[in-house]
KEGUVEX-809410 format. One line per field, with one value per atom (N, C-alpha, C): z, x, y; atom name. Coordinates in nm, 2 decimals. Each point is the difference from the previous one (the first is absolute). Example, Ala and Ser with C-alpha at 12.3 -4.5 7.8 and 13.67 -1.06 7.14 Angstrom:
Z	[0.78	0.00	0.00	-0.07	0.00	0.08]
X	[1.32	-0.09	0.09	-0.04	0.09	-0.08]
Y	[-0.57	0.12	0.12	0.11	0.11	0.11]
atome	[N	CA	C	N	CA	C]
This chain:
Z	[20.86	-0.07	-0.11	0.00	-0.10	-0.13	-0.10	-0.14	-0.05	-0.10	-0.07	-0.15	-0.05	-0.14	-0.08	-0.12	-0.09	-0.12	-0.05	-0.13	-0.09	-0.11	-0.09	-0.13	-0.04	-0.11	-0.09	-0.12	-0.10	-0.06	0.03	-0.04	-0.15	-0.04	-0.14	-0.09	0.03	-0.05	-0.15	-0.07	-0.15	-0.06	0.05	-0.06	0.04	0.12	0.04	-0.09	-0.03	-0.09	-0.14	-0.05	-0.13	0.00	0.10	0.01	0.02	0.06	0.02	-0.13	-0.09	-0.13	-0.10	0.02	-0.10	0.08	0.01	0.08	-0.04	-0.13	-0.05	0.06	0.07	0.06	0.14	0.06	0.14	0.02	0.11	0.03	-0.08	-0.08	-0.08	0.04	-0.02	0.04	-0.10	0.06	-0.08	0.05	-0.09	0.04	-0.09	0.07	-0.08	-0.03	-0.13	-0.04	-0.10	0.00	-0.10	-0.14	-0.10	-0.14	-0.03	-0.02	-0.03	-0.13	-0.10	-0.12	0.03	0.10	0.04	0.11	0.03	0.10	0.14	0.03	0.13	0.05	-0.04	0.02	0.13	0.11	0.13	0.06	0.10	0.07	0.09	-0.02	0.08	0.12	-0.02	0.11	-0.04	0.09	-0.02	0.09	-0.04	0.09	0.09	0.09	0.09	-0.08	-0.10	-0.08	-0.06	-0.05	-0.05	0.11	0.11	0.12	0.05	0.00	0.04	-0.08	-0.12	-0.09	0.02	0.09	0.02	-0.08	-0.07	-0.08	0.10	-0.02	0.09	-0.08	0.06	-0.06	-0.04	-0.12	-0.05	-0.08	0.00	-0.08	-0.15	-0.07	-0.15	-0.05	-0.11	-0.05	-0.03	-0.05	-0.03	0.12	0.12	0.12	0.06	-0.01	0.04	-0.08	-0.13	-0.08	0.03	0.04	0.05	0.12	0.10	0.12	-0.01	-0.10	-0.01	-0.15	-0.07	-0.14	-0.05	0.09	-0.04	0.03	0.05	0.04	-0.12	0.03	-0.10	0.03	-0.10	0.02	-0.06	0.08	-0.05	0.02	-0.09	0.01	0.11	0.06	0.11	-0.06	0.08	-0.03	0.12	-0.01	0.12	0.02	-0.10	0.02	0.09	-0.02	0.08	0.15	0.01	0.14	0.07	-0.07	0.06	0.04	-0.08	0.03	0.13	0.00	0.12	0.13	-0.02	0.11	0.06	-0.09	0.04	0.08	-0.05	0.06	0.14	0.02	0.13	0.09	-0.04	0.08	0.04	-0.09	0.04	0.11	-0.01	0.11	0.14	-0.01	0.12	0.06	-0.09	0.05	0.07	-0.01	0.07	0.15	0.04	0.14	0.06	-0.08	0.06	-0.12	0.04	-0.10	0.00	0.09	0.00	-0.08	-0.13	-0.09	-0.08	0.02	-0.07	-0.09	-0.13	-0.10	0.01	-0.03	-0.01	-0.13	-0.11	-0.13	-0.03	-0.12	-0.04	0.09	0.05	0.06	0.16	0.06	0.14	0.06	0.12	0.07	0.15	0.07	0.14	0.04	0.11	0.05	0.15	0.05	0.14	0.04	0.07	0.03	0.15	0.07	0.14	0.04	-0.08	0.03	-0.05	-0.06	-0.06	0.07	0.10	0.06	0.08	0.05	0.07	-0.09	-0.14	-0.10	-0.06	-0.03	-0.08	0.08	0.12	0.07	0.01	0.06	0.01	-0.13	0.01	-0.13	-0.07	0.07	-0.06	-0.08	0.07	-0.07	-0.12	0.00	-0.12	-0.11	0.04	-0.10	-0.07	0.08	-0.06	-0.09	0.04	-0.08	-0.13	0.01	-0.13	-0.09	0.05	-0.09	-0.07	0.08	-0.06	-0.11	0.03	-0.10	-0.13	0.02	-0.11	-0.09	0.06	-0.07	-0.08	0.07	-0.06	-0.11	0.03	-0.08	-0.11	0.02	-0.10	-0.07	0.07	-0.05	0.02	0.08	0.03	0.16	0.05	0.14	0.06	0.13	0.07	0.12	0.04	0.13	0.08	0.13	0.08	0.13	0.03	0.12	0.10	0.12	0.10	0.12	0.03	0.11	0.05	0.08	0.07	-0.07	-0.11	-0.08	-0.14	-0.09	-0.14	-0.04	0.06	-0.04	0.03	0.12	0.04	-0.08	-0.03	-0.08	-0.14	-0.06	-0.13	0.02	0.10	0.03	0.01	0.07	0.02	-0.13	-0.09	-0.13	-0.09	0.02	-0.07	0.06	0.12	0.07	-0.05	-0.03	-0.04	-0.13	-0.10	-0.13	-0.06	-0.08	-0.03	0.10	-0.01	0.07	0.15	0.07	0.14	0.08	0.13	0.10	0.10	0.02	0.10	0.10	0.13	0.10	0.07	0.02	0.07	0.11	0.12	0.11	0.07	0.08	0.07	0.11	0.05	0.10	-0.04	-0.13	-0.04	-0.13	-0.04	-0.12	0.00	0.12	0.00	-0.03	0.04	-0.03	-0.15	-0.06	-0.14	-0.10	0.03	-0.09	0.01	0.12	0.02	-0.07	-0.01	-0.06	-0.15	-0.07	-0.14	-0.06	-0.12	-0.07	0.00	0.02	0.01	-0.13	-0.12	-0.12	-0.02	0.09	-0.01	0.05	0.07	0.05	-0.11	-0.01	-0.10	0.00	-0.12	-0.02	0.02	0.03	0.00	-0.14	-0.08	-0.14	-0.01	-0.12	-0.02	0.06	-0.03	0.05	0.15	0.06	0.15	0.06	-0.06	0.05	0.00	-0.11	-0.01	0.11	0.03	0.10	0.14	0.03	0.13	0.01	-0.10	0.01	0.04	-0.06	0.03	0.15	0.07	0.15	0.08	-0.06	0.07	0.03	-0.07	0.02	-0.10	0.04	-0.10	0.02	0.12	0.03	0.04	0.00	0.05	0.15	0.07	0.14	0.02	-0.09	0.01	-0.02	-0.10	-0.02	0.12	0.06	0.11	0.12	0.01	0.12	-0.03	-0.13	-0.04	0.07	0.01	0.05	-0.09	0.05	-0.08	-0.07	0.07	-0.06	-0.11	0.01	-0.11	-0.12	0.02	-0.11	-0.07	0.08	-0.05	-0.08	0.05	-0.07	-0.14	0.01	-0.12	-0.10	0.04	-0.09	0.01	0.09	0.02	0.08	-0.03	0.07	-0.03	-0.12	-0.04	0.10	0.05	0.10	0.13	0.04	0.12	-0.03	-0.12	-0.04	0.00	-0.06	0.00	0.14	0.08	0.14	0.07	-0.02	0.05	-0.06	-0.13	-0.06	0.06	0.02	0.05	0.15	0.07	0.14	0.01	-0.11	0.01	0.03	-0.03	0.04	-0.11	-0.11	-0.12	0.04	-0.01	0.03	-0.12	-0.12	-0.12	-0.03	-0.03	-0.02	-0.14	-0.01	-0.13	-0.06	-0.12	-0.07	-0.03	-0.01	-0.04	-0.15	-0.04	-0.14	-0.08	-0.11	-0.09	0.04	0.12	0.04	-0.10	-0.04	-0.09	0.07	-0.05	0.06	-0.04	0.08	-0.04	-0.11	-0.11	-0.12	0.02	0.01	0.02	-0.13	-0.09	-0.13	-0.11	-0.12	-0.12	-0.10	-0.04	-0.10	-0.10	-0.10	-0.10	-0.06	-0.04	-0.06	-0.11	-0.08	-0.10	-0.04	-0.06	-0.05	-0.16	-0.07	-0.14	-0.07	-0.10	-0.07	-0.08	-0.02	-0.07	0.06	-0.03	0.04	-0.05	0.08	-0.04	-0.05	-0.13	-0.06	-0.03	-0.05	-0.05	0.11	-0.01	0.08	-0.02	-0.12	-0.03	0.07	0.01	0.07	0.15	0.05	0.15	0.02	-0.09	0.01	0.00	-0.09	-0.02	0.13	0.05	0.12	0.12	0.02	0.11	-0.01	-0.12	-0.03	0.05	-0.04	0.04	0.16	0.06	0.14	0.07	-0.05	0.06	-0.02	-0.11	-0.02	0.10	0.02	0.10	0.14	0.04	0.13	0.02	-0.10	0.01	0.00	-0.07	0.00	0.14	0.06	0.13	0.11	-0.02	0.09	-0.01	-0.12	-0.01	0.06	-0.02	0.06	0.15	0.07	0.14	0.05	-0.09	0.05	0.03	-0.05	0.02	-0.10	0.05	-0.09	-0.09	-0.12	-0.09	-0.04	0.02	-0.03	-0.15	-0.04	-0.14	-0.09	0.05	-0.08	-0.05	0.07	-0.03	-0.08	-0.02	-0.07	-0.15]
X	[20.91	-0.03	-0.11	-0.11	-0.10	0.04	-0.03	0.04	-0.07	0.06	-0.06	0.00	-0.12	-0.01	-0.08	0.04	-0.07	-0.04	-0.12	-0.04	-0.03	0.07	-0.02	-0.07	-0.10	-0.08	-0.01	0.06	-0.01	-0.14	-0.06	-0.15	-0.02	-0.10	-0.04	0.12	0.10	0.13	0.01	-0.06	0.01	-0.06	-0.12	-0.08	0.07	0.06	0.07	0.13	0.07	0.12	-0.05	-0.11	-0.05	-0.03	-0.07	-0.04	0.12	0.10	0.12	0.07	0.00	0.07	-0.08	-0.13	-0.09	-0.09	0.04	-0.07	-0.15	-0.02	-0.14	-0.10	0.05	-0.09	-0.04	0.07	-0.02	-0.14	-0.06	-0.14	-0.11	0.04	-0.10	-0.01	-0.11	-0.01	0.09	0.10	0.09	0.01	0.01	0.02	0.11	0.10	0.10	-0.07	0.00	-0.07	0.07	-0.03	0.06	-0.06	0.05	-0.04	-0.12	-0.12	-0.12	0.01	0.08	0.02	0.07	0.09	0.07	-0.07	-0.12	-0.09	0.05	0.07	0.04	-0.07	-0.13	-0.08	-0.05	0.08	-0.05	0.08	-0.05	0.06	0.11	0.13	0.11	0.02	-0.03	0.01	-0.08	-0.04	-0.08	0.04	-0.03	0.03	-0.13	0.02	-0.11	-0.13	0.03	-0.12	-0.08	0.07	-0.08	-0.06	0.07	-0.05	-0.13	0.00	-0.12	-0.12	0.02	-0.12	-0.03	0.07	-0.03	0.08	0.10	0.09	0.09	0.01	0.08	0.10	0.11	0.10	-0.06	0.03	-0.06	-0.13	-0.05	-0.12	0.03	-0.09	0.02	-0.01	0.06	0.00	-0.14	-0.09	-0.13	-0.07	0.02	-0.07	0.06	0.13	0.06	-0.06	-0.02	-0.05	-0.14	-0.08	-0.14	0.00	0.09	0.00	0.05	0.10	0.06	0.02	-0.10	0.01	0.12	0.06	0.11	0.13	0.00	0.13	0.10	0.13	0.10	0.08	0.01	0.08	0.14	0.10	0.14	0.07	0.09	0.07	0.10	0.03	0.10	0.14	0.09	0.14	0.08	0.02	0.07	0.14	0.07	0.13	0.01	-0.10	-0.01	-0.03	-0.10	-0.04	0.12	0.08	0.12	0.10	0.02	0.09	-0.04	-0.12	-0.05	0.00	-0.03	0.00	0.14	0.10	0.14	0.04	-0.04	0.04	-0.06	-0.12	-0.07	0.08	0.04	0.08	0.13	0.06	0.13	-0.02	-0.11	-0.04	-0.01	-0.08	-0.02	0.13	0.09	0.13	0.09	-0.03	0.08	-0.04	-0.11	-0.05	0.02	0.01	0.02	0.04	0.07	0.03	-0.11	-0.10	-0.11	-0.12	0.00	-0.10	-0.05	-0.13	-0.06	-0.11	0.02	-0.11	-0.12	-0.11	-0.13	-0.07	0.05	-0.04	0.09	-0.03	0.08	-0.02	-0.12	-0.04	0.00	0.03	-0.01	0.13	0.04	0.11	-0.02	0.05	0.01	0.15	0.01	0.13	0.00	0.11	0.02	0.10	-0.05	0.09	0.03	-0.02	0.02	0.14	0.10	0.14	0.04	-0.09	0.03	-0.07	-0.08	-0.07	0.09	0.11	0.09	0.07	0.00	0.06	-0.10	-0.12	-0.10	-0.13	-0.01	-0.12	-0.10	-0.11	-0.10	-0.07	-0.08	-0.06	-0.08	-0.08	-0.08	0.09	0.11	0.09	0.06	0.04	0.06	-0.10	-0.12	-0.11	-0.03	-0.01	-0.03	0.11	0.13	0.11	0.00	-0.03	-0.01	-0.10	-0.12	-0.10	0.04	0.07	0.04	0.10	0.10	0.10	-0.05	-0.10	-0.06	-0.07	-0.07	-0.08	0.10	0.11	0.09	0.09	0.05	0.10	-0.07	-0.12	-0.06	-0.12	-0.06	-0.12	-0.13	0.00	-0.12	-0.01	-0.12	-0.02	0.00	0.02	0.00	-0.08	-0.06	-0.06	0.08	0.03	0.09	-0.07	0.00	-0.05	0.12	-0.02	0.11	-0.06	0.07	-0.05	0.11	-0.03	0.10	0.01	-0.08	0.01	-0.04	0.03	-0.02	-0.14	-0.09	-0.14	-0.07	0.03	-0.07	0.06	0.13	0.06	-0.07	-0.02	-0.07	-0.14	-0.07	-0.14	0.00	0.10	0.00	0.02	0.08	0.02	-0.12	-0.09	-0.12	-0.11	0.01	-0.11	-0.02	0.11	-0.02	0.08	-0.07	0.06	-0.06	0.07	0.15	0.08	0.13	0.10	-0.03	0.00	-0.03	0.09	0.01	0.07	-0.10	-0.01	-0.09	0.08	-0.02	0.07	-0.10	0.05	-0.08	0.10	-0.03	0.09	-0.05	0.08	-0.03	-0.10	-0.01	-0.09	-0.15	-0.01	-0.14	-0.04	0.07	-0.04	-0.14	-0.04	-0.14	-0.10	0.02	-0.10	0.00	0.12	0.02	-0.03	0.05	0.00	-0.12	-0.05	-0.10	-0.14	-0.03	-0.13	0.00	0.12	0.01	-0.05	-0.05	-0.05	0.11	-0.03	0.10	0.08	-0.06	0.07	0.10	0.01	0.11	0.13	-0.01	0.12	0.08	0.13	0.08	-0.02	-0.01	-0.02	-0.14	-0.09	-0.15	-0.05	0.00	-0.05	-0.15	-0.05	-0.14	-0.06	0.07	-0.05	0.01	0.11	0.01	-0.11	-0.02	-0.10	-0.14	-0.03	-0.13	-0.02	0.11	-0.01	-0.02	0.08	-0.01	-0.14	-0.06	-0.13	-0.11	0.02	-0.10	0.00	0.11	0.00	-0.01	-0.05	-0.03	0.12	0.11	0.12	0.01	-0.03	-0.01	0.11	0.05	0.10	0.13	0.11	0.13	-0.02	-0.08	-0.02	-0.07	-0.10	-0.07	0.10	0.10	0.10	0.09	0.04	0.09	-0.06	-0.13	-0.07	-0.06	0.02	-0.06	0.07	-0.06	0.06	0.11	0.12	0.11	-0.03	-0.06	-0.03	-0.10	-0.09	-0.10	0.08	0.09	0.07	0.09	0.06	0.09	-0.08	-0.12	-0.08	-0.05	-0.02	-0.06	0.11	0.12	0.10	0.14	0.00	0.13	0.10	0.13	0.10	-0.02	-0.05	-0.03	-0.09	-0.10	-0.09	0.07	0.09	0.08	0.09	0.06	0.08	-0.08	-0.12	-0.08	-0.05	-0.02	-0.04	0.12	0.12	0.12	0.01	-0.02	0.01	-0.11	-0.12	-0.10	0.02	0.08	0.03	0.14	0.05	0.13	0.12	0.00	0.10	0.10	-0.01	0.09	0.14	0.10	0.14	0.09	-0.06	0.08	0.10	0.12	0.10	-0.01	0.06	0.01	0.13	-0.01	0.12	0.10	0.13	0.10	-0.01	0.05	0.01	0.07	-0.06	0.07	-0.02	-0.07	-0.02	-0.08	0.03	-0.07	-0.10	-0.13	-0.10	0.02	-0.04	0.00	-0.10	0.05	-0.09	-0.06	-0.13	-0.06	-0.06	-0.03	-0.05	0.03	0.00	0.03	-0.11	-0.07	-0.10	-0.01	-0.09	-0.01	-0.14	-0.06	-0.13	0.00	-0.10	-0.02	-0.15	-0.04	-0.13	0.02	-0.06	0.02	-0.08	0.06	-0.06	-0.12	-0.02	-0.12	-0.03	-0.12	-0.04	0.09	0.04	0.08	-0.09	0.00	-0.10	0.05	0.12	0.06	0.10	0.02	0.11	0.13	0.03	0.13	0.01	-0.11	0.00	0.04	-0.06	0.02	0.14	0.05	0.13	0.11	-0.01	0.09	0.00	-0.12	-0.01	0.06	-0.03	0.06	0.15	0.05	0.15	0.06	-0.05	0.05	0.00	-0.11	0.00	0.10	0.01	0.09	0.15	0.03	0.13	0.03	-0.09	0.02	0.02	-0.08	0.01	0.14	0.03	0.13	0.12	-0.01	0.11	0.02	-0.11	0.00	0.05	-0.04	0.05	0.15	0.05	0.15	0.06	-0.06	0.06	0.01	-0.10	0.00	0.06	0.06	0.08	-0.08	-0.13	-0.08	0.04	0.00	0.02	-0.12	0.02	-0.11	0.02	-0.10	0.00	0.03	0.08	0.04	-0.12	-0.11	-0.12	-0.06	0.03	-0.06	0.09	0.13	0.09	-0.03]
Y	[-2.17	0.12	-0.03	0.08	-0.02	0.05	-0.08	0.03	0.12	0.07	0.11	-0.04	-0.03	-0.05	0.10	0.03	0.09	-0.08	0.04	-0.05	0.11	0.02	0.11	-0.05	0.07	-0.03	0.12	-0.01	0.11	0.00	0.12	0.01	-0.01	-0.09	-0.01	0.00	-0.08	0.01	0.01	-0.10	0.00	0.12	0.03	0.12	0.13	0.00	0.13	0.02	-0.10	0.01	0.05	-0.06	0.04	0.15	0.04	0.14	0.10	-0.06	0.08	0.02	-0.10	0.01	0.07	0.01	0.06	0.10	0.12	0.10	0.02	-0.03	0.03	-0.10	-0.10	-0.10	0.05	0.09	0.04	0.06	-0.05	0.05	-0.07	-0.09	-0.08	-0.14	-0.07	-0.14	-0.08	-0.08	-0.07	-0.15	-0.09	-0.14	-0.06	-0.06	-0.08	-0.13	-0.04	-0.11	-0.09	-0.13	-0.09	0.03	-0.06	0.02	-0.08	0.07	-0.08	-0.08	0.04	-0.08	-0.13	0.00	-0.12	-0.08	0.04	-0.07	0.02	0.11	0.03	0.13	0.01	0.12	0.01	0.02	0.03	0.11	0.07	0.11	-0.06	0.04	-0.04	0.09	0.13	0.10	0.12	0.08	0.12	0.11	0.12	0.11	0.04	0.09	0.03	0.06	0.07	0.05	-0.11	-0.10	-0.12	-0.08	-0.01	-0.08	0.07	0.13	0.07	-0.03	-0.04	-0.04	-0.15	-0.07	-0.14	-0.10	0.05	-0.09	-0.07	-0.13	-0.09	-0.08	-0.03	-0.08	-0.14	-0.04	-0.13	0.02	0.12	0.02	-0.02	-0.06	0.00	0.14	0.03	0.14	0.05	-0.09	0.05	0.04	-0.07	0.03	0.13	0.02	0.13	0.12	-0.02	0.10	0.03	-0.10	0.02	0.09	-0.04	0.08	0.14	0.01	0.13	0.03	0.06	0.02	0.08	0.09	0.09	-0.07	-0.12	-0.06	-0.01	0.01	-0.01	-0.12	-0.09	-0.12	0.02	-0.04	0.01	-0.14	-0.03	-0.13	0.00	-0.11	0.00	0.01	0.07	0.01	-0.05	-0.13	-0.07	0.05	0.04	0.05	0.12	0.09	0.12	-0.04	-0.09	-0.04	-0.07	-0.08	-0.06	0.10	0.10	0.11	0.08	0.03	0.08	-0.09	-0.12	-0.10	-0.01	0.00	-0.01	0.12	0.12	0.13	0.00	-0.04	-0.01	-0.09	-0.11	-0.10	0.07	0.07	0.07	0.10	0.07	0.09	-0.08	-0.10	-0.08	-0.06	-0.03	-0.07	0.10	0.13	0.10	0.00	-0.07	0.00	-0.14	-0.10	-0.14	-0.09	-0.11	-0.10	-0.11	0.01	-0.10	0.06	-0.02	0.05	-0.12	-0.03	-0.12	0.05	-0.02	0.04	-0.09	0.06	-0.07	0.05	-0.05	0.05	0.13	0.06	0.11	0.13	0.01	0.13	0.00	-0.12	-0.01	-0.06	0.05	-0.05	0.00	-0.10	0.01	0.05	0.07	0.04	-0.02	-0.06	-0.01	0.10	0.11	0.11	0.00	-0.11	-0.01	0.05	-0.04	0.04	0.14	0.07	0.13	0.11	-0.02	0.10	0.10	-0.05	0.09	0.10	-0.04	0.09	0.10	-0.06	0.08	0.04	-0.04	0.03	-0.12	0.02	-0.11	-0.04	-0.10	-0.05	0.10	0.08	0.10	0.10	0.04	0.10	-0.06	-0.12	-0.06	-0.02	-0.04	-0.02	0.14	0.10	0.13	0.05	-0.03	0.04	-0.08	-0.12	-0.09	0.06	0.03	0.05	0.13	0.09	0.13	-0.03	-0.09	-0.02	-0.07	-0.09	-0.07	0.10	0.09	0.10	0.09	0.04	0.10	-0.07	-0.12	-0.07	-0.08	-0.05	-0.09	0.07	0.10	0.07	-0.08	-0.11	-0.07	0.00	-0.04	0.00	-0.14	-0.01	-0.13	0.01	-0.11	-0.02	-0.09	0.03	-0.08	-0.04	-0.13	-0.05	-0.03	0.03	-0.02	-0.08	-0.11	-0.09	-0.08	-0.10	-0.08	-0.14	-0.02	-0.12	0.03	-0.09	0.02	0.01	-0.09	-0.01	0.13	0.06	0.13	0.11	0.00	0.11	0.00	-0.12	0.00	0.05	-0.04	0.04	0.15	0.06	0.15	0.07	-0.05	0.07	0.00	-0.10	-0.01	0.09	0.04	0.07	0.14	0.07	0.14	0.02	0.05	0.02	0.13	0.08	-0.02	0.09	-0.03	0.09	0.02	-0.12	0.01	-0.10	0.04	-0.09	-0.05	-0.13	-0.06	-0.08	0.02	-0.07	-0.10	-0.12	-0.10	-0.06	0.03	-0.04	-0.12	-0.07	-0.12	0.04	0.12	0.04	0.02	0.05	0.04	-0.08	-0.10	-0.07	-0.05	-0.05	-0.05	0.10	0.12	0.11	0.04	-0.01	0.04	-0.12	-0.11	-0.12	-0.08	-0.03	-0.10	0.04	0.13	0.03	-0.02	-0.01	-0.01	-0.13	0.01	-0.13	-0.10	-0.13	-0.10	-0.02	0.04	-0.02	0.12	0.09	0.10	-0.06	-0.11	-0.07	-0.07	0.02	-0.06	-0.15	-0.06	-0.14	-0.05	0.09	-0.04	0.03	-0.10	0.01	-0.03	0.00	-0.02	-0.13	-0.11	-0.13	0.00	0.04	0.00	0.09	0.12	0.09	-0.06	-0.07	-0.06	-0.11	-0.08	-0.10	0.07	0.10	0.07	0.06	0.06	0.06	-0.11	-0.12	-0.10	-0.04	0.03	-0.03	0.13	0.11	0.12	0.08	-0.02	0.08	0.11	0.12	0.11	0.10	0.01	0.11	-0.07	0.07	-0.05	-0.03	0.08	-0.04	-0.13	-0.03	-0.13	-0.11	0.02	-0.10	-0.02	0.11	0.00	-0.08	0.01	-0.06	-0.13	-0.05	-0.13	-0.12	-0.11	-0.12	-0.05	-0.02	-0.05	-0.13	-0.09	-0.13	0.01	0.08	0.03	0.05	0.10	0.05	-0.10	-0.09	-0.10	-0.10	-0.04	-0.09	0.06	0.13	0.06	0.03	0.05	0.04	-0.06	-0.10	-0.07	0.09	-0.01	0.08	0.15	0.03	0.14	0.07	-0.08	0.05	0.05	-0.08	0.04	0.12	0.00	0.12	0.13	-0.01	0.12	0.04	-0.09	0.03	0.08	-0.05	0.07	0.14	0.01	0.14	0.09	-0.04	0.08	0.04	-0.08	0.03	0.07	0.05	0.07	-0.08	-0.13	-0.09	-0.03	0.07	-0.03	0.04	-0.09	0.02	-0.02	-0.01	-0.03	0.12	-0.04	0.11	0.07	0.11	0.07	-0.04	-0.05	-0.05	0.11	-0.04	0.10	0.03	0.11	0.05	-0.11	-0.04	-0.10	-0.14	-0.03	-0.14	-0.07	-0.12	-0.08	-0.09	0.00	-0.08	-0.15	-0.09	-0.14	-0.02	-0.05	-0.03	-0.14	-0.01	-0.13	-0.05	0.09	-0.05	0.10	-0.04	0.08	-0.03	0.10	-0.02	0.12	-0.02	0.11	-0.01	0.11	0.00	0.11	-0.01	0.10	0.01	0.11	0.02	0.00	-0.09	-0.01	0.11	0.06	0.11	-0.04	-0.13	-0.05	-0.14	-0.05	-0.13	-0.11	-0.10	-0.11	-0.11	-0.02	-0.09	-0.14	0.00	-0.13	-0.06	-0.13	-0.06	0.07	0.04	0.06	0.13	0.08	0.13	-0.03	-0.10	-0.03	-0.05	-0.08	-0.06	0.11	0.10	0.10	0.09	0.03	0.09	-0.07	-0.13	-0.08	-0.01	-0.01	-0.01	0.13	0.11	0.13	0.02	-0.04	0.01	-0.10	-0.12	-0.09	0.04	0.06	0.05	0.11	0.09	0.11	-0.05	-0.10	-0.06	-0.07	-0.08	-0.08	0.10	0.11	0.10	0.06	0.03	0.06	-0.10	-0.13	-0.10	-0.01	0.00	-0.01	0.13	0.11	0.13	-0.01	-0.06	-0.01	-0.13	-0.08	-0.12	-0.12	-0.01	-0.12	-0.11	-0.12	-0.11	-0.03	-0.03	-0.03	-0.15	-0.08	-0.14	-0.02	-0.09	-0.02	-0.02	-0.06	-0.02	0.13	0.11	0.13	0.09	-0.05	0.08	0.00]
atome	[N	CA	C	N	CA	C	N	CA	C	N	CA	C	N	CA	C	N	CA	C	N	CA	C	N	CA	C	N	CA	C	N	CA	C	N	CA	C	N	CA	C	N	CA	C	N	CA	C	N	CA	C	N	CA	C	N	CA	C	N	CA	C	N	CA	C	N	CA	C	N	CA	C	N	CA	C	N	CA	C	N	CA	C	N	CA	C	N	CA	C	N	CA	C	N	CA	C	N	CA	C	N	CA	C	N	CA	C	N	CA	C	N	CA	C	N	CA	C	N	CA	C	N	CA	C	N	CA	C	N	CA	C	N	CA	C	N	CA	C	N	CA	C	N	CA	C	N	CA	C	N	CA	C	N	CA	C	N	CA	C	N	CA	C	N	CA	C	N	CA	C	N	CA	C	N	CA	C	N	CA	C	N	CA	C	N	CA	C	N	CA	C	N	CA	C	N	CA	C	N	CA	C	N	CA	C	N	CA	C	N	CA	C	N	CA	C	N	CA	C	N	CA	C	N	CA	C	N	CA	C	N	CA	C	N	CA	C	N	CA	C	N	CA	C	N	CA	C	N	CA	C	N	CA	C	N	CA	C	N	CA	C	N	CA	C	N	CA	C	N	CA	C	N	CA	C	N	CA	C	N	CA	C	N	CA	C	N	CA	C	N	CA	C	N	CA	C	N	CA	C	N	CA	C	N	CA	C	N	CA	C	N	CA	C	N	CA	C	N	CA	C	N	CA	C	N	CA	C	N	CA	C	N	CA	C	N	CA	C	N	CA	C	N	CA	C	N	CA	C	N	CA	C	N	CA	C	N	CA	C	N	CA	C	N	CA	C	N	CA	C	N	CA	C	N	CA	C	N	CA	C	N	CA	C	N	CA	C	N	CA	C	N	CA	C	N	CA	C	N	CA	C	N	CA	C	N	CA	C	N	CA	C	N	CA	C	N	CA	C	N	CA	C	N	CA	C	N	CA	C	N	CA	C	N	CA	C	N	CA	C	N	CA	C	N	CA	C	N	CA	C	N	CA	C	N	CA	C	N	CA	C	N	CA	C	N	CA	C	N	CA	C	N	CA	C	N	CA	C	N	CA	C	N	CA	C	N	CA	C	N	CA	C	N	CA	C	N	CA	C	N	CA	C	N	CA	C	N	CA	C	N	CA	C	N	CA	C	N	CA	C	N	CA	C	N	CA	C	N	CA	C	N	CA	C	N	CA	C	N	CA	C	N	CA	C	N	CA	C	N	CA	C	N	CA	C	N	CA	C	N	CA	C	N	CA	C	N	CA	C	N	CA	C	N	CA	C	N	CA	C	N	CA	C	N	CA	C	N	CA	C	N	CA	C	N	CA	C	N	CA	C	N	CA	C	N	CA	C	N	CA	C	N	CA	C	N	CA	C	N	CA	C	N	CA	C	N	CA	C	N	CA	C	N	CA	C	N	CA	C	N	CA	C	N	CA	C	N	CA	C	N	CA	C	N	CA	C	N	CA	C	N	CA	C	N	CA	C	N	CA	C	N	CA	C	N	CA	C	N	CA	C	N	CA	C	N	CA	C	N	CA	C	N	CA	C	N	CA	C	N	CA	C	N	CA	C	N	CA	C	N	CA	C	N	CA	C	N	CA	C	N	CA	C	N	CA	C	N	CA	C	N	CA	C	N	CA	C	N	CA	C	N	CA	C	N	CA	C	N	CA	C	N	CA	C	N	CA	C	N	CA	C	N	CA	C	N	CA	C	N	CA	C	N	CA	C	N	CA	C	N	CA	C	N	CA	C	N	CA	C	N	CA	C	N	CA	C	N	CA	C	N	CA	C	N	CA	C	N	CA	C	N	CA	C	N	CA	C	N	CA	C	N	CA	C	N	CA	C	N	CA	C	N	CA	C	N	CA	C	N	CA	C	N	CA	C	N	CA	C	N	CA	C	N	CA	C	N	CA	C	N	CA	C	N	CA	C	N	CA	C	N	CA	C	N	CA	C	N	CA	C	N	CA	C	N	CA	C	N	CA	C	N	CA	C	N	CA	C	N	CA	C	N	CA	C	N	CA	C	N	CA	C	N	CA	C	N	CA	C	N	CA	C	N	CA	C	N	CA	C	N	CA	C	N	CA	C	N	CA	C	N	CA	C	N	CA	C	N	CA	C	N	CA	C	N	CA	C	N	CA	C	N	CA	C	N	CA	C	N	CA	C	N	CA	C	N	CA	C	N	CA	C	N	CA	C	N	CA	C	N	CA	C	N	CA	C	N	CA	C	N	CA	C	N	CA	C	N	CA	C	N	CA	C	N	CA	C]
């Protein structure tokens, strides 16, 4: 039986929640931004009005202001985003116990075993969108496919508040003409490597020589080739499943330049204490030399 995988993406999530809580922001260009005084002055999220002016996530605030003089910057409220993210997951869990988060605003759902109760993938996706709009006050785009990669691609294709279906029968017509960097895990460096070999679309990647891709990108090249050909079989994790932790780290942006050795020592001490605390929390052994 072919799987039915959904990927739900809450549209402009941070900015949508801010506009929901502050009606005076609605219809105006808004960006959720870090504190410029603490040197976190970049756009973390933006709404469609700001996006229409060319504002992009990661833009410095001065650049966003140049692109959109009327833009309104608001600080992030992560407690609210966590609350709304949890409510969305509770809605998803009413349809399946296979719900895998991908950040606060995105989730995969495997509803293969639920279609006899709730209808096919399109019907479940449309019902989810209606419930999210009514119960959360924000919108979602949902991709429906037979694997996780294409479901994610589908949710990215039409925004906001849309359902996109990618089937095993017609995925070549829909997916292959898309730019190769639309494919999950094709980042900037990988994209540049692929372009140098004339691989510009997902279809180019799907039809590329596997040995070439392996030489160029290692095992990731073969993985991307499988993704482009619709051969992803990775499962959707169950609710509450813990990922294997391979590394633990921490970073910070200092509110001022670190000039003296003492400045650097204090900052490193704080970071090390944070990392060691989390290592203990997850049951990792700490070498006595670092205690």
